[in-house]
C-alpha positions as CSV (number, residue, x, y, z in Angstrom):
1,M,73.2,-41.3,-73.5
2,A,69.8,-40.4,-72.1
3,Q,66.9,-40.3,-74.5
4,L,63.7,-38.4,-74.2
5,P,60.8,-40.9,-74.3
6,N,58.1,-38.5,-75.4
7,L,60.1,-36.6,-78.0
8,P,58.3,-38.1,-81.1
9,H,54.9,-37.4,-79.6
10,E,55.8,-33.9,-78.8
11,L,57.2,-33.3,-82.2
12,K,54.1,-34.7,-83.8
13,S,51.9,-32.3,-81.8
14,I,54.1,-29.4,-82.7
15,Q,53.8,-30.4,-86.4
16,V,50.1,-30.5,-86.1
17,L,50.0,-27.0,-84.5
18,V,52.3,-25.5,-87.2
19,R,50.1,-27.2,-89.9
20,F,47.0,-25.7,-88.3
21,F,48.3,-22.2,-88.1
22,L,49.7,-22.3,-91.6
23,R,46.4,-23.5,-93.0
24,M,44.6,-20.8,-91.0
25,A,46.9,-18.1,-92.5
26,I,46.1,-19.5,-96.0
27,L,42.4,-19.7,-95.3
28,T,42.2,-16.1,-94.1
29,A,44.2,-14.9,-97.1
30,F,41.8,-16.6,-99.5
31,A,38.8,-15.4,-97.5
32,A,40.1,-11.8,-97.8
33,F,39.8,-12.0,-101.6
34,G,36.4,-13.8,-101.6
35,S,33.8,-12.2,-103.7
36,I,31.0,-13.0,-101.2
37,G,32.7,-11.1,-98.3
38,F,35.3,-12.1,-95.8
39,E,33.0,-13.6,-93.2
40,R,31.0,-15.8,-95.5
41,S,34.1,-16.9,-97.4
42,L,35.9,-17.7,-94.1
43,V,32.9,-19.8,-92.9
44,A,32.8,-21.8,-96.2
45,L,36.6,-22.3,-96.1
46,L,36.6,-23.4,-92.5
47,W,33.7,-25.8,-93.2
48,M,35.7,-27.3,-96.1
49,A,38.8,-27.6,-94.0
50,A,36.9,-29.4,-91.3
51,I,35.6,-31.9,-93.8
52,L,39.0,-32.4,-95.3
53,S,40.6,-33.0,-91.9
54,G,37.9,-35.6,-91.1
55,I,38.5,-37.4,-94.4
56,V,42.3,-37.4,-93.9
57,G,41.9,-38.6,-90.3
58,A,39.7,-41.4,-91.4
59,M,41.9,-42.4,-94.3
60,R,45.0,-42.5,-92.0
61,R,43.0,-44.3,-89.3
62,E,44.1,-42.0,-86.6
63,P,42.4,-42.5,-83.3
64,P,40.0,-39.7,-82.4
65,F,41.0,-39.4,-78.7
66,D,44.7,-40.0,-79.0
67,T,47.3,-38.6,-76.5
68,V,48.9,-36.5,-79.3
69,L,47.2,-34.0,-81.6
70,N,46.1,-35.3,-85.0
71,H,43.6,-34.5,-87.8
72,W,40.6,-35.2,-85.6
73,D,41.7,-32.4,-83.2
74,E,42.1,-30.1,-86.3
75,L,38.6,-31.0,-87.3
76,M,37.3,-29.9,-83.9
77,A,39.2,-26.6,-84.1
78,Y,38.0,-25.8,-87.6
79,A,34.4,-26.7,-86.6
80,A,34.6,-24.5,-83.5
81,L,36.0,-21.6,-85.5
82,C,33.4,-22.2,-88.3
83,S,30.6,-22.0,-85.7
84,L,32.1,-18.8,-84.2
85,A,32.6,-17.2,-87.6
86,A,29.1,-18.1,-88.6
87,G,27.8,-16.2,-85.6
88,F,29.3,-13.0,-87.1
89,V,27.8,-13.4,-90.5
90,R,24.9,-11.0,-90.9
91,T,21.8,-12.1,-92.7
92,A,20.5,-10.0,-95.5
93,P,17.4,-8.0,-94.5
94,V,14.2,-9.1,-96.2
């Protein structure tokens, strides 16, 4: 019976993508109910998610530039989205 050699790697990447989009849905839901506004809440939550992904990636000793997606790739995605969302946050007029 023929086996697919890259199946575990593909499944791991799919799991990371599902985990990322599920976390994004949860983060946007919590940001919608934030008392400081959606944009500022989303920036803070994305920043915390990026830090958490970095800590988990370091604790699990995942290689940063692996062939499959891992927590370091999630960190980069959260950091990029945090930077993008921070650009939309308006500063209060003085």
